[in-house]
N, C-alpha and C positions, 0 to 999 in steps of 0.2 A: 721519902723515896731511895733507896740505895745508891750509890755512888754507881754502882756497875750497870743497876737497872736507867738512869741515864744514862748514861755513856751509851748501852745499848739503845735507846729510846733515839738516841743523838746519831748515833747508824742510822737508820731507817728512814729520818727524817731525811740528812743529807743525801741519802742513795735515793730516797721518793723524790729529792729537790733536782738531783742534777739528770734522774731520767725526765721530769717536766721541765727541766732548760734546756736537755738537747730538743726534745718534741719542740717548742714552741720555736729553737734554730729552722730544725728542717720546715717545722710549720709557715712559718713566716717567710721564708727562704723560694718556698715552692708554691703557697696559697696564696696568691692572690686576695682572694675575701679578706685573711687576716693581716696582707699587707694594706688593704682599702682601709682598717679598724685600728691599724697602730699609730700607738703616740697620740700626737695631740688632733683625733680624727675632728674633719669638721661637721660630721655630724653632732656633734655634743659641744660644739665653739660657744653654738646659742649655750647652750643650758648653765654651760660653763659663764658666760658673760651674766645672764640674767641671777645664776646663782649668787655672783659676785654682789649684784647691783641689790639685791633682796638683804644679802653683810650688812653692806655700805652705808644702807638706810638705816639697819636696825640699829647697827652702833651709830649712827650719827658719826660718819666720819667720810671721805673722799674717795671714789673707784680708786680703785688700786687694777692697772694691768697684770703689776706682780703679782697678787694672787692668781689671777688665770691661767698664767703660766705656773703657778705651784703650784694648779692643782690637777694638769694636764697630765704629771707624769709624778710617779714615785719609784723607789729602786728598790731593790731586794739587794740578800746580802752577797749577792753575782757583782753588784755594782752598774747592774742591766738595767736600761727603763723600760717600764712595763706600762702600757697604755693601761687606763682607768675606769673602762669601758664596761671590762669583766666584772670588775668589783663591781661598779654600780647595776649590773645587769644582777648579777647572782644577789646580790642584797633587794632590789625591787624586787627580785623573784620569791624572793626569802618573805620579804614584807607582804606580798600577798597568799601568800601561802598561811600567813596570823604570827610567823616568825617575830622575834626582837632584833629588833634595828637601832643598834646605836652609833650609828657614823653621821658626823656633825653634815659633811658634804652632800650625804645621799637626804639626810632629812630637806638643807635647805633648801634641791634640786626639786625634792617634792613640793617645798612650800612655793619656789616662785612658778612652777607647773603650773598647780592650783592656782596663784595669783595670778599670770596671766589671763587662766582660763576664767575667773569670774570678772577680771579685768572688761576683756573680752565680752562676756554675757551679762555684765551691768553698762556696757555700753551700747550695746543690741537692743536693750530691753529686757531680758530675760530677768522675771520676777518683779519688774516694774506695770504695779497696776492701770500708772498710768500713762502704759507705750501703747503709743496709737499706731496700725499698720499704714504705712503711706504708700504703698503700691502694690498696682495690680496689671496683668497682662494689655486691658486698656487706657492704663496707666491716669486712671480715674477710681475714687471713689463713689459708689452708689450712695443713694440719699439713706435705703436700708441701713446700710455699710455704718455711717455717719452717723445714726438716731443710737443705734447701738440699743435699742428697743427691751427691755428685760423683758421676758416671757417663760412660760414654764417650759424644764428641760425636760425634751421629750427623749431624746439620742443621747441620755448621759454616759457615761462610761463604766462599760460594766467590768466584770471581772471575766479576763478569756477563761471558758468550760476547755477549752484545749491549750496544755502550754505546750507550743512551738517553741526553735532556737531562738537566743536573740541575744546581742552581744550589742553592748553600749560604742557608739562609734569617738573614738578619740574627736574632738572639731576644732579643738585646739592647732596654729601650727605648732608649737613647741610640745604637745601630745601627740602630736605625730611622728616627727621626729624622733622622741625617744622611742618609740614603738617601732620605729625601723632602726636605728641603734640597738634597741635589744637585740631585736629578729638577728640582725650579725652578729652583735655578740655572742649570741646564746651558739649560732652557728660555727662560731670562731673557736670559742669553749667546745663544743663537742668533738671537731677538728683536731683541738689538740691532746684532747684526751684519748679520741680514738688513735691516734699518732702513737703517743706515748705509752697505751696498752700495746699497739703491735710492736712498736721497737721496745720494749722491755721484755716480749716472750719471746720475739725470731731478731733482735738485733737491726733490723731491716725498716727501711723507710718504705711505708704504704702506697699505695696508689693516690695523689689527690684527687681524682675522681670519685672514687669509693668511698673516701670520707667522708665531702663536701658534699654529696648527695648518697651520703645513708641513709638508710628507712626512718631513724631518729630526726635528721635534719630534712628529711621532704618532707614531714608531715609535719613537724611546725613550722617552716615557711605555706604549704598551707594553711593552715591554723591561721596564722598572721594575716597571710594576705587577703580570706576572709573575712576577717574581723574587723579591718584594714577599708574594704571596700574602695570607692572611690575609681583610682587609677591603679593599683594594686591589683582589684577584683576585676576590671577593666583591661586591661593589658593579658593578664591573662587568660580573660573569653575570648579576646583579639587573635593572640598563640594560638590556644586551643582548636584553632580553625585548621592550623597546620598540620600537613601530613605527617606521620610517625616516618617514612623517610627523612624528613627535615630534623624533625627535630628528639633528640634523646628518651628514649619511652621512659626514661627518669622523670624529665624535663614532665614529658606528656604527663606523667602520674601528677603529680603537683598544679597540674592546669588542669585536669580532672577534676582534678579536687574543687577548686579553687572556682570551678565554675561551675559545682553543683551544691556548693557550700556556704550560701550567701546567708548571712544573718535578718534579725531584721532589728530595729530599735526596744528598747526595754522600753514602758507605756509614759515613762515618767520624761524620757529624752523625750519623747512623740509629743506630749504635752506642752512641753518646752518651746519646741519647732514650730507648732502650731502656733499658739498663743500670741508667738515675735511675727511669724506669717504671716497669720489673718486681722490679729486683732487679740485682746483679751474676749472671755465666755465668745469664744468661733464657735461654738458645740453649739447654743441656746442660740446662736444670733444666722447660724447659716444654715445648721442641719438639723431636720427630722430626727436623724439617727445615721452612729458612723463607728464603723465594724473599726475597735483597736487591734486586732488580727487582721496582717496585712494577705493578700491575697497573692503576693508574688512578691520578693527581693528582691535587688539586681545590683548593678556595680555603683549605680549613679542613684537612687531612692527606692522606694518598696511603695506600692499600690495597696490600697486600700477602695472598701465598697463603703458606698452611702448614699442618704435618702435628699436631697435640697429640701429645705422650709420651703423656699418659694416654689410653689406647682410640685413642691412632690416627688421629681424627678429622678429616676435612680442614675448615678452616677457613679465613676471610678478619682478616686482622689491618691495624686500621685507624690508625695514627697520628696524632696531631696536630703540626704540625710548630710548633717550640720556638717562645715569646716571643709568639707568635701568640693566645693570649687576655687576654693581661696588655697586649697593647697596640689592643687596638680602638677603645677612648675616643681614643688621641691619635690612632692610624691615619685616623679617620673625620673628624677635625676637619682632618687636614693635604690628608686627598684633598679638604673639603667645601670647603678654601680654592682648591685646586686648580681646582675643578669650577663656582665662583662667577667667580672670577679673568676667567674666560674671555666670561662675558655667556652664555655659547652654546645654555644652557638654557631651555627655558621658564618665565617665574614661576608656568603657572599647576601646574609638575608640584612645586612649592612640598617641592622638593629638601631642605630642614630635615628636614621631615618624615618623608619616605621617609630622608634618615640615621640620623632618630632609631627610625625601625621596623626599618632595618637593624643599631641600635646592641642593639637587643632579640634579636634573632631572630640573633646573629654569635653573641652570649653565652651562649645555648638550643645549639648547634649543637654551643662549646667544652666541653661539661659534658656528657662522656661518661658519666658515670654518670647525667646524664638521660636521654641518648637511651639508654642502654641499660632506664632503667623504663619508657620508650617502645614499647619495641621488646616487654618483655612484657607491658606494657597492650594492645597490638594484636593483639598475638598473643590472648591472651584475649577479648577485643573480637568476634573475628575465629576464635573456635573453631569457631558455628555455618557457617560463612561457605565452603561445600565449595571452593569453588572458588578463595582466594589461599593461600598458605604466607607463612608469615612466619618468619624465619630466627632459631635456638633463640642465646641468648648465653652465653656461657661466662663467670660473674664473674670466676672467680677468675687468667683469664687479662689480666684486663682492670680498668679502673682512669680516675679525668678525664680522664686523656689517651691512652689504647690503649683499643679498644674488638675485644674478638677476639667473632666469630659464627659460627655456622653457615654453611659456601660453599654459594649456591647455584649452581642446574647449566645455570639457564633462558637463554635465547639473549633479546636487547634486544628487545622489540619491537617497535619502528621497523624495526629488521633484519631481519628475522624472513623468507624470504619463505613465506608461509604461501594454504593455497587462501584466497577470499574467503571464505565461510563460519567460517572460523578469528579471522579481521583482524575480522568482525562482531561476535563473541562473544566476543572480548576485548574491544573497543572498548564496547560494552552493559555489561558487567561494572563497568569502570573507572569511564563514566560514573557507573553504579547506585551506587558505591563511593562518587566524589566529593559526589553528592546523598545519601545517608547520614549520612556524615565532617557534613554541614554542618547537619543537619536533626534523627537521632534520635541519632547520638553529640554529635556538638556537641564532637569534640574530631578535630586534621586534621592528615592529612601535609602541610603545604605546600609542598614541594618541584616544580614542575612539569617536572623533568628527566627524560623520555621514557626511561632509562638506570638509571632507580629501579624501574622497573619492567622484570621478565623472563615468559618465557613454555617452557614447560616441557613439549616432546613428549611425554616419556616418563609425567609424572605428571597430565600435562593441566591443570593449575594455573597461575595467574598467580601469580610470585613476589612480593614486595614490598622496598625496600630505602631505608635511609637513613631514621631516623625524629628525625633532630638538630632540623630544622625545626618540630616537632608542636606543638600549641595548639592550648588549650581556646578556647569558645566560649557566653555567660553567654546563657539565657534572652531577655533583654534586649536583646539583639538579633537571633539569628537567626530569634523570632517576627515582627516586621517585617521583615526582611531574608527571610522565607520570602514572607514577603504579599507582599514587592515583586516576586518570582519567580513566583506564583499570578499575578499581573495582567501580568506580561508574559505566560502563558501564555496567559489568557483575554481577554486584548488591550486591558484595561481601562487604559486613559493616567489616567483621574484619580486610581485608584485606585495606579497606577504614582506619580504623582504628591505625592499624602498621604506613602505610606511612605516617598517619599524624604528628604521633608523632618524625620518622624520619625526616621530612621537618621542624619541629617546632610548628607547625598549635597549636601541643597540646603537656603537659607534661606528661598525662598519671595520675595527678593525680585532675582532674576536676570533677567534680557532674557528674552521670550518665547523668544526666537532659543537662549536657552543651555537655559530648562527644555524646550519641544520636544526639541534635541537630546539631551539623558540621555534624557527618557521613550524617544524612538525609537530608542539604542541597550537599552534595557530590554528592548524589545517587543524588538529582533533575539534577544534572546537565548530568550528564548519558545517559538522558532517551530519546534523539533527536537521539542517537544514536543505541539504543535498540532495533526499529523497523525494520521487515521485510525490509524493501525496503525504504519508506520514512517516514519523519515526518513533518507535515502537524503544522504549530507554529503559524496558528488562532486562534482565542480561547485558546493558552495553559495557563496553571496556574503556570507555570518554577518559572519564575521572582516573581508571590504570597506568592509561596510556600518559594522561601530561604526565603524571608520579613519577614513572619514569626515566625523566629528561630532569627532576628536578636535582637531585643530589649534582650531576653535572653542570647544570646551569647554576647553581649558588658555587659551586668550585670555582669556575670558567668566566662568570659574568662581573665585566669591567667597569659598569653602571651602574647605579640604581635604577627599578623604571620610574617614569612618571608618578610625582605624584598621586594626580587625580586617581590613579590608578590600586591605590593601595585599596581603599573603598571600594572603588566600582569593582574591582575583578572577584571582591570579598560578597555583593549580589549577584553578580553574573554568576563565580559558582554554586552557592546557593541553590539559584535557579536550578542549574543543571544538577545539582545531590536530591532537590527536591522530586525533580522528575523521574529519577532515581528510585528515591524510597517509596515516591506513589505508584511506580513500575505502569509509570503512564503514556499513552501514542499522544505526540501532537502531532497539529500541522504542520509539514514543513512547508507551507508555502507563507507561515509569520514575517521571517525574513524578507523575502519579498514585498512582502504589504506593507510591512511598518518602515523596513531602510530602502529594499531596493537593490540591485544589483549593479546598478551601473554606477563608474569609479567617479566621483568630485574632481 
C-alpha cells in the first residue's frame, strides 16, 4: 500500500473519529440514557466481579479489585474514557449472529454468566434425577406423588403441529442483568450513531427525543421487554392502560407492542421448569395428557391445557417463567432507570410510586400459593352469588410456581356475540361485584383485563379467572372512599373535596383549578347511579370527560394518590370501560343497594 493511500485512509479515519467524538460529547451531555450507562455502570458491576472471580479461580490466584476497575474503562487515542458496555454489547450481538469473538473479557463474562446459571440449575435440581418436589399449595405431598409409580405414558410430549412464537426466558439474575445492559447499550449506540449522522450532515445537534425514541429504538425496546417478561412486561401492560393524553404516542407504541407480543417458553425450558416444580416423570405420574403449546402467555407465566391422570378431569396449568420471581427488584430498578432517563413521562405520574406499587403486586402475583388461597377465599365469598363461578384448585398439582385449576368453558365477555339483554345483565353484575368488592367484601381482584371474565351460555354464569392481584382494604380507607363515591352520586362537591383531603388525594393547598379538576372527575363517576332507573353507556362521555382533566392534574398534583387506589382505580375504570364496550344499560339502583347514599 502506498504512503499516499495510507495518508488518505488516515485522514478519513481521523475525520470519522472526530465526528464520533463530537457525537459522544453532545449525546452524553444531553442524553440521560447515555449518562446512565457511561463509565463504571452499575448494571455491569456484578458481571465484572463474576468475570474476575472466574479468572482468579482458573489461574489459581487471589481476587483482584484492580482488575475489576481496569475492566471498567479503556482509553481511546484522544485520552477520553469510554465505557466498555458498548463493546460488550456489540461483541455479544456479533456472537449471537455467528460472528467470531476473540475478546477474552467477553468470553469470560459469557462463561461466568453460564457458570452462574448452571450453578443455580444444579442447586435447584435441574437435571438431577434424584431431586424430589418438596412443596405444593396444600404444603404436603399426596401419597400418589410419593409413590411415583411407573405407568404407561399416555400424554407423552409431542411435536406441536403449529409453530408459534417462542423465546427462552433469561432465568439467572446475571442473565437478566445482561439483557437490560445490552438494551441500554444498544439504544445508546443508536443514539450516538444517529447524532453523529445528523451532526455530520447539518452541523447541528438533533433533538434528543427524536433520537432516543427513534423507530429503531422503539422496536428494540418492545422486542426486549416482550422477551424478558416478568416486571418488564407487567409494567408495560400496567402503563398501557393509561390514555394517550397522559403518555406520549411513542411510549404508547412500545407499550402496545409489549402488551400484544408475549412469547412462550421453548419445550426444553418448559420441561426443566415443570420437572423441578412437580418432580421427575411429572407427565406420566400426574397427567393423562398435557398440551405443550400454551393457550395464553402473559407477563408472569403461561397457561396450558391438560387432563389429570386421577379422575381424568380437564384442567389448565399455569406455569411461572423461571427466574421471574427472584428478579422483580432488580428488573424494576433497571426499568425505572430506562424510563426516567428519557424524561418523557410527566412528573405528576409519580413514577417511583407506581413502580413501588408494581413491586408489591408483582411479588403477590408470583406467589401461586397465595393465589390458590385467594381462589378458595373467593369461592367461599361468592358461594351465595348464583351468577358467578370460581374455578376449583388442584392443590396436589400446584406449588409456588405452578397452579392447576379447573378449566372454565366460557367465552371472553368482550368477544361474545350475544343479545343486548345478555350484555346488559353481564355488565350489571360485574359492576355490582366491583362495588361489593370495594365496600362489602373489602377484598378485590384488581386486574382489569376483560379476558379474566368469561360468560358460559350453557350454565348462564359469569366465570372469574386470575386471582394473583387480589388485595384487602382496611375500613379506614373504604369508609372515606365510599363517602367520596356517595358525594359523587349526590353531586355534593364540598363533601367530595372534604373526603378527598381525608383520603390524601388532595392536601388542601392545591390551586383552585387543580381542586376543581379533581372534584369534576369525582362527580363524573357518580353519573351512572344518578338516573331514575337505568343508565345507558352507549355514547356516554364519562371517560372522555375524565380524560380532559388528566393533563392539568398531572401538572399540578402536589401529592401522589393513596396507595390503595393504584390498583382499585384500574379495576373500577375497567368496569366502566367494559360497560361502554358492551353498550350496556345498567340499573342505576346498584349503588344505593350495595353502598347506600348516607355518609358514614
